[in-house]
C-alpha positions as a LaTeX table, in Angstrom:
\begin{tabular}{lrrr}
\hline
Residue & $x$ (\AA) & $y$ (\AA) & $z$ (\AA) \\
\hline
Met1 & $-1.24$ & 9.17 & 8.05 \\
Leu2 & $-4.65$ & 8.12 & 8.34 \\
Met3 & $-4.90$ & 5.89 & 11.38 \\
Ala4 & $-7.65$ & 3.57 & 12.36 \\
Tyr5 & $-7.02$ & 3.99 & 16.10 \\
Ala6 & $-8.50$ & 6.51 & 18.75 \\
Glu7 & $-5.77$ & 9.03 & 19.14 \\
Gly8 & $-5.30$ & 7.81 & 22.85 \\
Asp9 & $-5.11$ & 4.47 & 21.82 \\
Arg10 & $-1.53$ & 3.15 & 22.89 \\
Glu11 & $-1.13$ & 0.57 & 20.01 \\
Gly12 & $-1.62$ & 3.44 & 17.44 \\
Gln13 & 1.03 & 5.50 & 19.19 \\
Ile14 & 3.12 & 2.23 & 19.40 \\
Leu15 & 2.90 & 2.23 & 15.44 \\
Ile16 & 3.55 & 5.81 & 14.94 \\
Thr17 & 6.56 & 5.67 & 17.07 \\
Ala18 & 8.13 & 2.61 & 15.17 \\
Phe19 & 7.23 & 4.39 & 11.87 \\
Arg20 & 9.05 & 7.72 & 12.72 \\
Glu21 & 12.21 & 5.68 & 14.24 \\
Gly22 & 12.67 & 4.13 & 10.71 \\
Leu23 & 12.21 & 7.30 & 9.01 \\
Gln24 & 14.70 & 8.78 & 11.51 \\
Lys25 & 17.14 & 5.89 & 10.44 \\
Leu26 & 16.74 & 6.85 & 7.02 \\
Gly27 & 17.68 & 10.78 & 7.73 \\
Trp28 & 13.99 & 11.85 & 8.01 \\
Thr29 & 13.78 & 14.15 & 11.36 \\
Glu30 & 9.97 & 15.66 & 12.15 \\
Gly31 & 10.55 & 19.43 & 12.10 \\
Arg32 & 13.77 & 19.40 & 10.14 \\
Asn33 & 12.85 & 17.67 & 6.68 \\
Ile34 & 9.75 & 16.25 & 7.16 \\
Arg35 & 6.45 & 17.02 & 8.61 \\
Thr36 & 3.66 & 14.79 & 9.65 \\
Asn37 & $-0.28$ & 15.29 & 9.89 \\
Ile38 & $-2.07$ & 12.29 & 11.78 \\
Arg39 & $-5.97$ & 11.92 & 11.57 \\
Trp40 & $-7.50$ & 9.34 & 14.02 \\
Ala41 & $-10.20$ & 7.49 & 12.44 \\
Lys42 & $-11.37$ & 4.86 & 14.72 \\
Ser43 & $-13.59$ & 2.37 & 13.94 \\
Gly44 & $-17.54$ & 2.97 & 14.93 \\
Asp45 & $-17.52$ & 6.51 & 13.48 \\
Pro46 & $-18.27$ & 6.11 & 10.01 \\
Lys47 & $-18.24$ & 10.02 & 9.15 \\
Leu48 & $-14.38$ & 10.53 & 10.43 \\
Arg49 & $-12.65$ & 8.25 & 7.72 \\
Pro50 & $-14.03$ & 10.22 & 4.68 \\
Arg51 & $-13.80$ & 13.58 & 6.19 \\
Phe52 & $-10.37$ & 12.96 & 7.52 \\
Ala53 & $-9.32$ & 11.72 & 4.13 \\
Lys54 & $-10.63$ & 15.08 & 2.35 \\
Glu55 & $-8.66$ & 16.75 & 4.99 \\
Leu56 & $-5.42$ & 15.05 & 4.27 \\
Ile57 & $-5.69$ & 15.36 & 0.63 \\
Ala58 & $-6.74$ & 19.05 & 0.62 \\
Leu59 & $-2.99$ & 19.22 & 2.40 \\
Lys60 & $-1.52$ & 18.11 & $-0.74$ \\
Pro61 & 0.79 & 15.92 & 0.88 \\
Asp62 & 4.16 & 14.25 & $-0.97$ \\
Leu63 & 2.68 & 10.92 & 0.68 \\
Ile64 & $-0.35$ & 9.45 & 2.51 \\
Ile65 & 0.18 & 6.46 & 4.78 \\
Ser66 & $-2.97$ & 4.30 & 5.41 \\
His67 & $-3.66$ & 1.85 & 8.09 \\
Gly68 & $-6.48$ & $-0.73$ & 7.21 \\
Thr69 & $-8.23$ & $-1.97$ & 4.57 \\
Pro70 & $-11.32$ & 0.82 & 5.27 \\
Asn71 & $-8.84$ & 3.58 & 5.26 \\
Thr72 & $-7.15$ & 2.77 & 2.29 \\
Ala73 & $-10.43$ & 2.24 & 0.05 \\
Ile74 & $-11.46$ & 5.66 & 0.83 \\
Leu75 & $-8.26$ & 7.34 & 0.27 \\
Ala76 & $-7.78$ & 5.27 & $-3.11$ \\
Lys77 & $-10.79$ & 6.58 & $-4.43$ \\
Gln78 & $-10.13$ & 10.23 & $-3.57$ \\
Thr79 & $-7.22$ & 10.51 & $-5.02$ \\
His80 & $-5.20$ & 8.88 & $-8.06$ \\
Thr81 & $-2.25$ & 11.07 & $-7.89$ \\
Ile82 & $-0.82$ & 11.33 & $-4.29$ \\
Pro83 & 1.22 & 8.39 & $-3.55$ \\
Ile84 & $-0.30$ & 5.80 & $-0.76$ \\
Ile85 & 1.35 & 3.26 & 1.26 \\
Phe86 & $-0.91$ & 1.35 & 3.31 \\
Val87 & $-0.20$ & $-1.12$ & 6.02 \\
Asn88 & $-2.56$ & $-3.94$ & 7.48 \\
Val89 & $-4.48$ & $-4.77$ & 4.36 \\
Thr90 & $-5.58$ & $-7.91$ & 3.68 \\
Asp91 & $-6.58$ & $-8.13$ & 0.05 \\
Pro92 & $-5.36$ & $-5.06$ & $-1.80$ \\
Ile93 & $-5.83$ & $-6.62$ & $-5.61$ \\
Gly94 & $-9.81$ & $-7.49$ & $-4.41$ \\
Gly95 & $-9.99$ & $-4.08$ & $-3.19$ \\
Gly96 & $-8.98$ & $-2.41$ & $-6.25$ \\
Phe97 & $-6.05$ & $-0.50$ & $-4.89$ \\
Val98 & $-3.18$ & $-2.52$ & $-6.81$ \\
Ala99 & $-3.06$ & $-4.32$ & $-10.14$ \\
Ser100 & $-0.67$ & $-7.05$ & $-8.73$ \\
Phe101 & 1.74 & $-7.79$ & $-6.15$ \\
Pro102 & 4.71 & $-7.56$ & $-8.19$ \\
Lys103 & 3.56 & $-4.51$ & $-10.14$ \\
Pro104 & 1.01 & $-2.48$ & $-8.32$ \\
Gly105 & 0.78 & 0.25 & $-10.72$ \\
Gly106 & $-1.03$ & 3.69 & $-10.26$ \\
Asn107 & $-0.41$ & 5.75 & $-6.95$ \\
Val108 & $-0.97$ & 2.89 & $-4.22$ \\
Thr109 & 1.32 & 0.11 & $-3.04$ \\
Gly110 & 2.32 & $-0.98$ & 0.60 \\
Phe111 & 2.12 & $-4.21$ & 2.96 \\
Thr112 & $-0.18$ & $-6.76$ & 3.46 \\
His113 & $-1.08$ & $-8.53$ & 6.59 \\
Tyr114 & $-2.77$ & $-11.61$ & 5.15 \\
Glu115 & $-1.28$ & $-15.25$ & 5.09 \\
Pro116 & $-3.57$ & $-18.10$ & 4.45 \\
Thr117 & $-2.38$ & $-20.44$ & 6.87 \\
Leu118 & $-2.89$ & $-17.93$ & 9.82 \\
Ala119 & $-6.61$ & $-19.37$ & 10.33 \\
Ser120 & $-5.96$ & $-23.06$ & 10.72 \\
Lys121 & $-2.80$ & $-22.05$ & 13.20 \\
Trp122 & $-5.24$ & $-19.96$ & 15.36 \\
Leu123 & $-7.36$ & $-23.21$ & 15.49 \\
Glu124 & $-4.47$ & $-25.49$ & 16.28 \\
Leu125 & $-3.10$ & $-22.96$ & 19.02 \\
Leu126 & $-6.85$ & $-23.16$ & 20.70 \\
Lys127 & $-6.84$ & $-26.88$ & 20.64 \\
Glu128 & $-3.15$ & $-27.07$ & 22.02 \\
Val129 & $-3.97$ & $-24.60$ & 25.05 \\
Ala130 & $-7.33$ & $-25.60$ & 25.77 \\
Pro131 & $-7.99$ & $-29.31$ & 24.33 \\
Arg132 & $-11.40$ & $-29.27$ & 25.88 \\
Val133 & $-13.09$ & $-26.48$ & 23.46 \\
Ala134 & $-15.61$ & $-28.23$ & 21.03 \\
Lys135 & $-17.11$ & $-25.22$ & 19.16 \\
Val136 & $-15.25$ & $-21.99$ & 18.12 \\
Ala137 & $-16.86$ & $-18.88$ & 16.93 \\
Phe138 & $-15.11$ & $-16.95$ & 14.15 \\
Leu139 & $-15.50$ & $-13.17$ & 15.37 \\
Phe140 & $-15.28$ & $-10.70$ & 12.67 \\
Asn141 & $-16.96$ & $-7.44$ & 11.56 \\
Pro142 & $-18.26$ & $-7.85$ & 7.55 \\
Lys143 & $-18.21$ & $-3.86$ & 7.30 \\
Thr144 & $-14.63$ & $-3.52$ & 8.34 \\
Ala145 & $-13.57$ & $-6.78$ & 7.24 \\
Pro146 & $-14.58$ & $-7.35$ & 3.83 \\
Tyr147 & $-12.14$ & $-9.94$ & 3.56 \\
Phe148 & $-13.21$ & $-12.29$ & 6.02 \\
Glu149 & $-13.84$ & $-15.02$ & 3.31 \\
Tyr150 & $-9.89$ & $-15.29$ & 3.54 \\
Tyr151 & $-9.90$ & $-16.46$ & 6.88 \\
Leu152 & $-13.35$ & $-18.35$ & 7.36 \\
Thr153 & $-12.49$ & $-20.97$ & 4.46 \\
Pro154 & $-9.39$ & $-22.27$ & 5.81 \\
Phe155 & $-11.17$ & $-21.99$ & 9.39 \\
Lys156 & $-13.95$ & $-24.13$ & 8.77 \\
Ala157 & $-11.56$ & $-26.58$ & 6.97 \\
Ala158 & $-9.31$ & $-26.84$ & 10.03 \\
Ala159 & $-12.49$ & $-27.19$ & 12.52 \\
Arg160 & $-13.30$ & $-30.08$ & 10.33 \\
Ser161 & $-9.80$ & $-31.57$ & 10.62 \\
Leu162 & $-9.97$ & $-30.88$ & 14.17 \\
Gly163 & $-13.55$ & $-32.46$ & 14.71 \\
Met164 & $-14.50$ & $-28.89$ & 16.33 \\
Glu165 & $-17.73$ & $-27.25$ & 15.35 \\
Ala166 & $-16.96$ & $-23.91$ & 13.86 \\
Ile167 & $-19.56$ & $-21.08$ & 14.36 \\
Val168 & $-19.37$ & $-18.13$ & 12.26 \\
Ala169 & $-20.11$ & $-15.24$ & 14.01 \\
Pro170 & $-20.50$ & $-11.92$ & 12.19 \\
Val171 & $-21.03$ & $-8.66$ & 14.41 \\
Arg172 & $-21.86$ & $-5.11$ & 13.25 \\
Asp173 & $-21.59$ & $-3.06$ & 16.08 \\
Arg174 & $-20.29$ & $-3.06$ & 19.65 \\
Val175 & $-23.71$ & $-4.21$ & 21.29 \\
Glu176 & $-23.28$ & $-7.27$ & 19.42 \\
Ile177 & $-20.20$ & $-8.51$ & 20.62 \\
Glu178 & $-21.50$ & $-9.70$ & 24.36 \\
Pro179 & $-24.45$ & $-11.90$ & 23.02 \\
Ile180 & $-21.98$ & $-14.01$ & 20.69 \\
Ile181 & $-19.31$ & $-14.52$ & 23.30 \\
Ala182 & $-22.09$ & $-15.66$ & 25.98 \\
Ala183 & $-22.99$ & $-18.08$ & 23.40 \\
Gln184 & $-19.98$ & $-19.68$ & 23.63 \\
Ala185 & $-20.19$ & $-20.29$ & 27.43 \\
Pro186 & $-22.53$ & $-23.41$ & 27.99 \\
Glu187 & $-21.36$ & $-26.74$ & 27.34 \\
Pro188 & $-19.79$ & $-27.96$ & 25.27 \\
Lys189 & $-17.00$ & $-25.92$ & 26.37 \\
Gly190 & $-16.72$ & $-23.13$ & 23.70 \\
Gly191 & $-13.97$ & $-21.07$ & 22.22 \\
Leu192 & $-13.17$ & $-18.10$ & 20.31 \\
Ile193 & $-11.03$ & $-16.67$ & 17.26 \\
Val194 & $-10.49$ & $-13.06$ & 16.58 \\
Ile195 & $-9.51$ & $-12.03$ & 12.92 \\
Pro196 & $-7.47$ & $-9.06$ & 11.97 \\
Asp197 & $-10.04$ & $-5.96$ & 11.61 \\
Thr198 & $-10.03$ & $-2.71$ & 12.53 \\
Phe199 & $-13.27$ & $-2.98$ & 14.70 \\
Thr200 & $-12.29$ & $-5.89$ & 16.74 \\
Thr201 & $-8.86$ & $-4.09$ & 17.44 \\
Val202 & $-10.50$ & $-0.66$ & 18.38 \\
His203 & $-13.06$ & $-2.98$ & 20.74 \\
Arg204 & $-10.24$ & $-5.43$ & 22.01 \\
Met205 & $-10.60$ & $-4.32$ & 25.62 \\
Glu206 & $-14.19$ & $-5.00$ & 25.65 \\
Ile207 & $-13.76$ & $-8.39$ & 23.89 \\
Ile208 & $-11.03$ & $-9.47$ & 26.07 \\
Thr209 & $-12.99$ & $-8.59$ & 29.35 \\
Leu210 & $-16.06$ & $-10.62$ & 28.03 \\
Ala211 & $-14.05$ & $-13.51$ & 27.34 \\
Ala212 & $-12.80$ & $-13.63$ & 30.68 \\
Arg213 & $-16.27$ & $-12.93$ & 32.47 \\
Tyr214 & $-17.76$ & $-16.07$ & 30.23 \\
Gln215 & $-14.32$ & $-18.02$ & 30.82 \\
Ile216 & $-13.96$ & $-18.46$ & 26.93 \\
Ala217 & $-10.66$ & $-19.64$ & 25.94 \\
Ala218 & $-9.51$ & $-17.22$ & 23.08 \\
Val219 & $-6.88$ & $-16.68$ & 20.54 \\
Tyr220 & $-6.26$ & $-13.25$ & 19.20 \\
Pro221 & $-4.58$ & $-11.73$ & 15.74 \\
Leu222 & $-2.35$ & $-9.10$ & 17.42 \\
Pro223 & $-0.02$ & $-8.87$ & 20.74 \\
Ala224 & $-1.91$ & $-5.85$ & 21.69 \\
Phe225 & $-4.81$ & $-8.39$ & 22.67 \\
Thr226 & $-2.55$ & $-10.48$ & 25.03 \\
Ala227 & $-0.86$ & $-7.53$ & 26.54 \\
Gln228 & $-4.35$ & $-6.06$ & 28.21 \\
Gly229 & $-5.16$ & $-9.56$ & 29.19 \\
Gly230 & $-6.10$ & $-12.06$ & 26.00 \\
Leu231 & $-4.92$ & $-15.42$ & 26.59 \\
Leu232 & $-2.86$ & $-16.16$ & 23.47 \\
Ser233 & $-2.19$ & $-14.44$ & 20.20 \\
Tyr234 & $-0.36$ & $-15.34$ & 16.93 \\
Gly235 & $-0.25$ & $-12.91$ & 13.91 \\
Ile236 & 2.24 & $-10.11$ & 12.15 \\
Asp237 & 4.55 & $-8.28$ & 14.00 \\
Thr238 & 2.67 & $-4.61$ & 13.07 \\
Arg239 & 5.64 & $-2.76$ & 14.29 \\
Asp240 & 8.08 & $-4.35$ & 11.75 \\
Met241 & 5.57 & $-3.67$ & 9.45 \\
Tyr242 & 5.59 & 0.26 & 10.06 \\
Arg243 & 9.34 & 0.32 & 10.11 \\
Arg244 & 9.43 & $-1.35$ & 6.99 \\
Ala245 & 6.58 & 1.07 & 5.53 \\
Ala246 & 9.40 & 3.96 & 6.54 \\
Ala247 & 12.04 & 2.48 & 4.18 \\
Tyr248 & 9.05 & 2.56 & 1.27 \\
Ala249 & 8.25 & 6.07 & 2.41 \\
Asp250 & 11.75 & 6.92 & 1.83 \\
Arg251 & 11.81 & 5.71 & $-1.71$ \\
Val252 & 8.95 & 7.52 & $-2.24$ \\
Leu253 & 10.07 & 10.82 & $-1.11$ \\
Asn254 & 13.19 & 10.34 & $-3.03$ \\
Gly255 & 11.55 & 10.06 & $-6.21$ \\
Asp256 & 10.19 & 6.46 & $-6.43$ \\
Lys257 & 6.72 & 5.59 & $-8.19$ \\
Pro258 & 4.28 & 3.52 & $-5.50$ \\
Gly259 & 3.16 & 1.76 & $-8.75$ \\
Asp260 & 7.06 & 0.34 & $-9.44$ \\
Leu261 & 7.30 & $-0.79$ & $-5.40$ \\
Pro262 & 5.78 & $-4.30$ & $-4.96$ \\
Val263 & 3.32 & $-4.99$ & $-2.51$ \\
Gln264 & 5.04 & $-6.77$ & 0.21 \\
Leu265 & 4.10 & $-9.79$ & 2.76 \\
Pro266 & 4.59 & $-10.23$ & 6.45 \\
Val267 & 8.33 & $-11.84$ & 7.23 \\
Lys268 & 7.67 & $-11.22$ & 11.22 \\
Tyr269 & 5.31 & $-13.47$ & 13.37 \\
Glu270 & 4.76 & $-13.25$ & 17.19 \\
Leu271 & 3.35 & $-15.97$ & 19.36 \\
Val272 & 2.48 & $-14.35$ & 23.06 \\
Ile273 & 1.02 & $-16.10$ & 25.85 \\
Asn274 & $-0.26$ & $-14.54$ & 29.04 \\
Leu275 & $-0.28$ & $-16.92$ & 31.85 \\
Lys276 & $-1.93$ & $-15.08$ & 34.30 \\
Thr277 & $-5.17$ & $-15.30$ & 32.01 \\
Ala278 & $-4.54$ & $-19.17$ & 31.12 \\
Lys279 & $-4.41$ & $-19.85$ & 35.19 \\
Ala280 & $-7.52$ & $-17.73$ & 35.70 \\
Leu281 & $-9.30$ & $-19.98$ & 32.99 \\
Gly282 & $-8.16$ & $-22.97$ & 34.82 \\
Leu283 & $-5.60$ & $-23.91$ & 31.71 \\
Asn284 & $-2.29$ & $-25.51$ & 31.91 \\
Val285 & $-0.13$ & $-24.20$ & 28.96 \\
Pro286 & 1.95 & $-27.24$ & 27.53 \\
Pro287 & 5.64 & $-26.98$ & 28.17 \\
Ser288 & 6.13 & $-27.16$ & 24.30 \\
Leu289 & 3.61 & $-24.26$ & 23.69 \\
Leu290 & 5.66 & $-22.35$ & 26.04 \\
Ala291 & 9.05 & $-23.15$ & 24.54 \\
Arg292 & 7.78 & $-21.71$ & 21.11 \\
Ala293 & 6.76 & $-18.40$ & 22.41 \\
Asp294 & 8.29 & $-15.40$ & 21.62 \\
Lys295 & 7.11 & $-13.82$ & 24.97 \\
Val296 & 5.04 & $-15.13$ & 28.02 \\
Ile297 & 3.50 & $-12.55$ & 29.92 \\
Glu298 & 3.42 & $-13.88$ & 33.79 \\
\hline
\end{tabular}
């Protein structure tokens, strides 16, 4: 397994646990009939990813689980024979990993997290929870999210329809995060949209802290952000994807070819609201929005 988290990151450990639980239900028990080797290639250290990919391939495993687009890109270049199941990849066709969703071909298949309506949904939720927001920054790292246009185009269209100013805010390094967020603080009141990206996920605590410091209402793509103090998140249930990835792993380990297994789309989404953060920002969350939430953090 090649993960896009630091080893001590709680979210990464939660995903590994979900995957192992899924495997165990299918009869695969660590140390009895399966052995797992994990490498933690967190975003921010470009040397780790290729090194760890080589290490895993050298082990000649029966299967590699790859988290995220950058990890999958490196693995797919280095082996055309070892089966690879990716999780949390936005554009597997554009990335050259698969020929098509129904018939991937080759040695790669997996689970994409791209849903074109998400960008407009994020903006609608932001406007609902913070109606005074007039300008919105779209935060992403183009190096780790080369697929950003998939979200950016509907984001701009949604901003126009809601009468909001859309600000494209690429960050290529950690030091660029604060200036982008700080720029949203002056009037007219600014907001923030953070897209699914290994860089933003790894640096989520810094983004959340800065949003709080500058009193910025922000919408995030994963529950891990709201659990650590973010205002609101809406996106796929990544744990569910890892449980489903275990079912694909079972099929590959039992002889199925990845190229014959269709790429899977998300099926479960979560809306999580942090009321403590809303209060700190002076926001009154509408009862209708609270009623739709899958989880409310008080």
